C-alpha positions in Angstrom: 0.0 0.0 0.0 1.4 3.4 -1.0 2.0 6.1 1.7 -0.3 8.6 -0.2 0.2 11.4 2.3 4.0 11.0 2.1 3.9 10.9 -1.7 1.9 14.1 -1.7 4.3 15.7 0.7 7.4 14.8 -1.3 5.7 16.1 -4.5 4.9 19.4 -2.7 8.5 19.8 -1.5 9.9 19.3 -5.0 7.4 21.7 -6.5 8.7 24.2 -3.9 12.3 23.6 -5.0 11.2 24.2 -8.6 9.5 27.5 -7.7 12.5 28.8 -5.9 14.8 27.9 -8.8 17.0 25.6 -6.8 18.4 23.9 -10.0 19.7 27.2 -11.2 20.5 28.6 -7.7 22.0 26.6 -4.9 22.3 23.4 -6.9 23.7 25.1 -10.1 26.6 23.4 -11.8 27.9 26.9 -12.4 29.0 27.0 -8.8 32.5 25.8 -8.3 31.7 24.1 -5.0 28.9 22.1 -6.6 31.3 21.0 -9.3 33.8 19.9 -6.7 31.1 17.9 -4.9 30.1 16.1 -8.2 33.8 15.5 -9.2 34.6 14.0 -5.8 31.5 11.8 -6.0 32.3 10.7 -9.5 35.8 9.7 -8.5 34.3 7.7 -5.7 31.9 5.9 -8.1 34.8 5.0 -10.4 36.5 3.3 -7.5 33.3 1.6 -6.3 32.5 0.1 -9.7 36.1 -1.0 -10.3 35.7 -3.1 -7.1 32.0 -4.0 -7.7 30.5 -7.4 -8.0 29.7 -7.0 -11.8 31.7 -5.1 -14.4 29.8 -2.0 -15.3 30.0 -2.6 -19.0 27.7 -5.6 -18.7 25.7 -4.6 -15.6 22.0 -3.9 -15.5 21.5 -0.6 -13.6 18.4 1.0 -12.1 18.4 4.4 -10.5 15.5 5.0 -8.1 14.8 8.7 -7.7 16.7 9.5 -10.9 15.7 13.2 -11.1 16.9 14.7 -14.3 19.0 11.6 -15.1 22.4 13.3 -15.0 23.8 10.8 -12.4 22.6 7.8 -14.3 23.9 9.2 -17.6 27.4 9.9 -16.1 27.9 6.1 -15.7 28.4 6.0 -19.5 31.8 7.6 -18.9 32.7 4.6 -16.6 31.8 2.1 -19.2 28.0 1.5 -18.7 26.0 0.6 -21.7 23.1 3.0 -22.3 20.6 0.2 -23.2 21.3 -1.4 -19.7 20.5 1.8 -17.8 17.1 2.7 -16.5 15.8 5.4 -14.2 12.5 5.8 -12.3 11.2 8.8 -10.5 8.1 9.7 -8.5 7.6 13.0 -10.2 6.5 13.1 -13.9 8.1 16.5 -14.5 11.5 15.2 -13.6 11.0 12.1 -15.8 10.1 14.4 -18.7 13.2 16.4 -18.1 15.4 13.3 -17.9 14.0 12.0 -21.2 14.6 15.3 -22.9 18.2 15.5 -21.6 19.2 11.9 -22.2 17.4 10.4 -25.2 19.4 7.2 -25.2 18.4 6.1 -21.7 15.1 4.7 -20.4 13.2 6.6 -17.8 9.9 5.6 -16.2 7.5 7.5 -14.0 6.5 5.4 -10.9 6.4 5.0 -7.2 9.3 2.9 -6.0 7.1 1.3 -3.4 5.9 -0.9 -6.3 8.5 -1.1 -9.0 7.4 -2.4 -12.4 10.3 -4.7 -12.9 10.9 -8.5 -12.5 12.6 -10.0 -9.5 16.4 -9.9 -9.7 16.3 -7.7 -12.8 19.3 -5.5 -11.9 22.9 -5.9 -10.9 23.1 -2.4 -9.3 20.4 -0.1 -7.9 21.4 3.5 -7.3 19.9 5.3 -4.3 21.1 8.9 -4.4 19.6 11.2 -1.7 16.4 9.2 -1.8 15.8 7.7 1.7 16.7 10.9 3.5 13.8 12.6 1.6 11.3 10.0 2.9 10.1 10.9 6.4 7.5 8.1 6.6 9.2 4.9 8.1 6.7 2.5 6.4 7.3 4.0 3.0 11.0 3.8 3.4 10.8 0.2 4.4 8.5 -0.7 1.4 10.9 1.1 -1.0 13.9 -0.8 0.5 12.0 -4.1 0.1 11.3 -3.4 -3.5 14.9 -2.5 -4.2 15.9 -5.8 -2.6 13.4 -7.6 -4.7 14.6 -6.3 -8.1 18.3 -6.6 -7.1 20.0 -9.8 -8.2 21.6 -12.0 -5.6 25.2 -10.8 -5.2 24.3 -7.4 -6.6 24.7 -4.1 -4.8 22.9 -0.9 -3.9 25.0 2.1 -4.7 24.3 4.5 -1.8 24.9 8.3 -1.6 22.9 10.2 1.0 23.0 12.4 4.0 24.5 10.8 7.1 23.5 13.8 9.3 20.4 15.9 9.7 20.2 19.2 7.8 19.0 21.8 10.3 18.2 24.2 7.5 15.9 21.7 5.7 13.1 20.1 7.7 12.2 18.0 4.6 15.1 15.7 4.9 16.8 13.7 7.7 20.1 12.0 8.0 20.4 8.2 7.7 23.3 6.7 9.6 24.9 3.3 9.4 22.4 1.8 11.8 19.5 3.1 9.8 21.0 1.8 6.5 21.5 -1.7 8.1 17.9 -1.7 9.3 16.6 -0.9 5.8 18.8 -3.6 4.2 19.3 -6.4 6.8 22.0 -8.9 5.8 23.7 -6.6 3.4 27.4 -6.0 3.7 27.8 -2.2 4.0 31.0 -0.6 2.7 30.6 3.1 3.2 32.8 6.1 3.6 32.0 9.7 4.4 32.3 12.3 1.6 31.0 15.7 0.5 32.1 18.9 2.2 29.1 20.6 3.9 27.4 21.9 0.8 26.5 25.5 2.0 30.2 25.8 2.9 31.5 24.3 -0.4 29.3 26.7 -2.4 30.9 29.7 -0.7 34.5 28.8 -1.5 34.5 30.6 -4.9 37.9 31.0 -6.5 39.5 29.1 -3.6 37.5 25.9 -4.4 40.3 24.2 -6.3 42.7 24.2 -3.3 40.3 24.6 -0.4 37.9 21.8 -1.1 40.4 19.0 -1.0 41.7 20.4 2.3 38.3 20.7 3.9 37.4 17.2 2.6 40.0 15.7 4.8 38.1 16.8 7.9 35.6 14.1 8.9 33.3 16.6 10.8 32.7 18.5 7.5 31.7 15.4 5.5 27.9 15.2 5.3 27.2 12.1 3.2 27.9 8.4 2.9 29.0 6.9 -0.4 29.4 3.2 -0.9 28.1 -0.2 -1.8 25.5 -2.3 0.1 26.2 -5.8 -1.1 23.3 -8.2 -1.2 24.1 -11.8 -0.2 24.7 -14.1 -3.1 22.3 -16.7 -2.0 
């Protein structure tokens, strides 16, 4: 059963982000700090997939909460095959944007509490800032159950999300190691903290090139976990 009130709340939050122009404002790729965040994460993904259970060039990949599709599309630079990549998002406007931006990839509109895919259909499932946006515990558990269902034995969830609460944004909450383990019991979690506190990173300006790597060495300033959650092989 879908958490209808939570679905409506999430849709309302993202409509608010669109009204305030977040994509061209605080999230803009024109900001050097945002570019540094993305570059650090991309380097992390390169290392993860190099050590992953399935070579990316032959892996079937699903991104849940794909947004505009840019993260999924970036896997092409790491060897992923476009025909093996699929994204799903709760919001039809984001799906339309993803399709317009990335014509060679498949994007579907849907609620990840009930994914329209067969059991064990994917080798990797990407969850990027998804679970922290869901405040309803039951919805989070149902989504995690569906991810487990469509993920092949021995496959992996690729996780990137807040590990701490954001006091400036009541619409998200941090998910720590214990919370991740509760959502995916039995999975082997290989996580590391990344991403300099975004409001700080965005203020670095011309100093970003040298300042971001220095700040990234300070654990207290790293706000996200990035890593693989490996599903048991059988």
